[in-house]
C-alpha positions as CSV (number, residue, x, y, z in Angstrom):
1,M,0.0,0.0,0.0
2,I,1.4,3.4,-1.1
3,I,-0.2,6.3,0.9
4,K,-1.0,9.1,-1.4
5,N,-3.6,11.1,0.6
6,V,-5.3,10.8,3.9
7,S,-7.9,12.9,5.7
8,L,-10.1,12.8,8.8
9,E,-13.4,12.7,7.1
10,T,-16.0,11.8,9.8
11,V,-16.2,11.9,13.6
12,C,-19.0,10.1,15.3
13,G,-20.1,10.7,18.9
14,V,-22.5,8.8,21.1
15,T,-25.6,10.1,19.4
16,S,-24.2,10.2,15.8
17,R,-25.4,8.0,13.1
18,I,-22.9,5.6,11.5
19,P,-22.1,6.8,8.0
20,D,-23.1,4.7,5.0
21,N,-19.6,4.6,3.4
22,I,-19.2,3.1,-0.1
23,R,-15.6,2.2,0.4
24,P,-14.5,-0.6,2.7
25,E,-13.7,0.0,6.3
26,A,-10.9,-1.5,8.4
27,A,-11.4,-0.8,12.1
28,F,-8.8,-0.5,14.9
29,A,-9.8,-1.5,18.5
30,G,-7.7,-1.6,21.6
31,K,-7.4,-0.3,25.1
32,S,-6.5,3.3,25.8
33,N,-2.7,3.0,26.1
34,V,-2.0,0.2,23.7
35,G,-0.5,2.4,20.9
36,K,-3.5,2.6,18.6
37,S,-2.9,6.1,17.4
38,S,0.8,5.3,16.9
39,L,-0.1,2.3,14.7
40,I,-2.6,4.3,12.6
41,N,-0.2,7.2,12.2
42,A,2.5,4.7,11.1
43,L,0.2,3.2,8.6
44,M,-0.9,6.6,7.2
45,N,2.8,7.9,7.1
46,R,1.7,10.8,9.3
47,K,3.2,11.9,12.6
48,A,0.1,13.1,14.4
49,L,-3.0,12.9,12.2
50,A,-4.5,10.4,14.7
51,R,-3.9,12.3,17.9
52,T,-3.2,10.8,21.2
53,S,-5.0,12.4,24.1
54,S,-3.1,13.7,27.1
55,Q,-5.7,12.0,29.2
56,P,-6.1,8.3,28.2
57,G,-9.7,7.2,27.8
58,K,-10.9,10.8,27.3
59,T,-11.5,10.6,23.5
60,Q,-14.8,8.8,23.0
61,T,-15.5,9.2,19.3
62,I,-15.3,7.0,16.3
63,N,-12.9,8.6,13.8
64,Y,-13.0,7.8,10.1
65,Y,-9.8,8.4,8.0
66,N,-10.2,8.4,4.3
67,V,-7.1,6.7,2.8
68,N,-6.4,7.2,-0.9
69,D,-10.2,7.3,-1.5
70,Q,-10.0,3.5,-1.4
71,I,-10.5,2.5,2.2
72,Y,-11.4,4.0,5.6
73,F,-9.3,3.4,8.7
74,V,-11.8,3.5,11.5
75,D,-10.3,4.4,14.9
76,L,-12.6,3.1,17.6
77,P,-12.5,4.7,21.1
78,G,-10.0,3.2,23.5
79,Y,-11.3,1.1,26.3
80,G,-10.2,-0.1,29.7
81,F,-9.1,3.2,31.2
82,A,-9.4,2.6,34.9
83,K,-10.4,6.2,35.8
84,A,-13.2,6.4,33.3
85,N,-16.6,6.5,35.1
86,E,-19.3,3.9,34.6
87,K,-21.3,6.2,32.3
88,V,-18.4,6.7,29.9
89,K,-17.7,2.9,29.9
90,A,-21.3,2.2,29.1
91,Q,-21.3,4.7,26.3
92,W,-18.1,3.2,24.9
93,G,-19.6,-0.2,24.9
94,K,-22.8,1.0,23.2
95,M,-20.9,2.9,20.5
96,V,-18.5,0.1,19.6
97,E,-21.1,-2.7,19.6
98,N,-23.5,-0.5,17.6
99,Y,-20.7,0.1,15.0
100,L,-19.8,-3.6,14.8
101,H,-23.4,-4.5,14.3
102,K,-24.5,-1.8,11.9
103,S,-21.6,-0.8,9.7
104,K,-22.3,-2.2,6.2
105,A,-18.8,-1.3,4.9
106,L,-16.8,-3.0,7.7
107,R,-14.5,-5.7,6.3
108,L,-11.9,-6.3,9.0
109,V,-11.2,-5.4,12.6
110,F,-7.6,-5.1,13.9
111,L,-7.5,-5.8,17.7
112,L,-4.5,-4.3,19.3
113,V,-2.9,-5.9,22.4
114,D,0.3,-5.1,24.3
115,I,2.9,-7.8,23.5
116,R,4.4,-7.4,27.0
117,H,1.3,-8.6,28.8
118,A,-1.3,-11.3,28.7
119,P,-4.6,-9.8,27.2
120,S,-6.9,-8.3,29.8
121,G,-10.5,-9.1,30.5
122,N,-11.5,-6.1,28.3
123,D,-9.3,-7.4,25.5
124,R,-11.0,-10.8,25.7
125,M,-14.4,-9.2,25.7
126,M,-13.5,-7.1,22.6
127,Y,-12.2,-10.3,20.8
128,E,-15.5,-12.1,21.6
129,W,-17.6,-9.1,20.4
130,I,-15.7,-9.0,17.1
131,C,-16.2,-12.7,16.6
132,R,-19.8,-12.7,17.7
133,N,-20.6,-10.0,15.0
134,G,-19.2,-12.3,12.3
135,Y,-15.7,-11.0,11.8
136,R,-12.4,-12.8,12.1
137,P,-10.0,-10.2,13.7
138,V,-6.4,-9.7,13.0
139,I,-4.5,-9.4,16.3
140,V,-1.7,-6.7,16.3
141,A,0.8,-7.2,19.2
142,T,2.1,-3.7,19.7
143,K,5.2,-2.4,21.4
144,L,7.4,-5.1,19.9
145,D,10.5,-3.0,20.5
146,K,9.9,-3.2,24.3
147,I,10.8,-6.9,24.6
148,K,13.8,-9.0,23.7
149,R,13.8,-11.0,20.5
150,S,14.0,-14.2,22.5
151,Q,10.7,-13.3,24.2
152,I,8.6,-12.8,21.1
153,R,7.5,-16.4,20.4
154,S,6.4,-17.1,24.0
155,S,4.6,-13.7,24.2
156,L,2.6,-14.4,21.0
157,Q,1.7,-17.9,22.3
158,L,0.4,-16.3,25.5
159,I,-1.7,-13.8,23.6
160,R,-3.2,-16.6,21.4
161,K,-3.9,-18.8,24.5
162,T,-5.4,-16.1,26.6
163,L,-7.7,-14.9,23.8
164,G,-8.6,-18.4,22.8
165,A,-7.7,-17.6,19.2
166,P,-7.4,-20.5,16.9
167,D,-4.4,-21.0,14.5
168,E,-6.2,-19.3,11.6
169,I,-6.3,-16.0,13.5
170,T,-3.4,-13.9,12.3
171,I,-1.2,-12.2,15.0
172,V,1.2,-9.5,13.7
173,P,4.0,-8.3,16.0
174,F,4.3,-4.5,15.5
175,S,6.6,-1.7,16.6
176,A,5.7,1.9,16.0
177,Q,9.4,2.8,16.5
178,T,11.0,0.5,14.0
179,K,7.8,0.0,11.8
180,Q,8.4,-3.8,12.0
181,G,5.1,-5.5,11.0
182,R,3.8,-2.6,8.9
183,D,4.4,-4.2,5.6
184,E,2.4,-7.3,6.7
185,I,-0.5,-5.1,7.8
186,Y,-0.3,-3.2,4.4
187,G,-0.6,-6.6,2.7
188,I,-3.8,-7.4,4.6
189,L,-5.2,-4.0,3.8
190,D,-4.2,-4.3,0.1
191,R,-6.3,-7.5,-0.2
192,I,-9.3,-5.6,1.2
193,V,-8.9,-2.9,-1.4
194,E,-8.4,-5.4,-4.2
195,E,-11.5,-7.4,-3.2
196,D,-13.5,-4.2,-3.3
197,A,-12.2,-3.3,-6.7
198,H,-13.0,-6.8,-8.0
199,E,-16.6,-6.5,-6.6
200,E,-17.0,-3.2,-8.5
201,I,-16.0,-4.8,-11.7
202,L,-18.5,-7.6,-11.2
């Protein structure tokens, strides 16, 4: 994937209606401090288009980034921030489940987890939500540069075991610092764009 142009096109709040996009959507889900904005910025070749909040868990919107007029990167609100009140947590859950259930253009969900730790209860819940809505997620194990090379294999095995993810679920180790894993994610996104172009021809 060669990034030619990107723009933040739509921002949806709690009461907003999910847009009826024609182009396919790839959504990104993960807890507040997992490095979601860093991943999206790395994929878009931008330093700060997807902005990180100084207060984790504060941003509670669904952001749609138009990439090359071919695909949307959909940044879902971060979850699992301990200081968020119950009302905010409930709103987050409603927004995300509503999006997963109602978006007609959603093709794939990337679920981000921190490679340094076993997935949390919220991570497992998100994984189950994605699967229950008929999608097979791609797991992105972020912060790869924070562990030793010798730890990678066992860390990925722990992630797969904790989530209960079968072998056909792809797990991509990723580092926002070194960009390792970006090309593999680009390959997955390219297939979505190619499938959409093929459907248009038919």
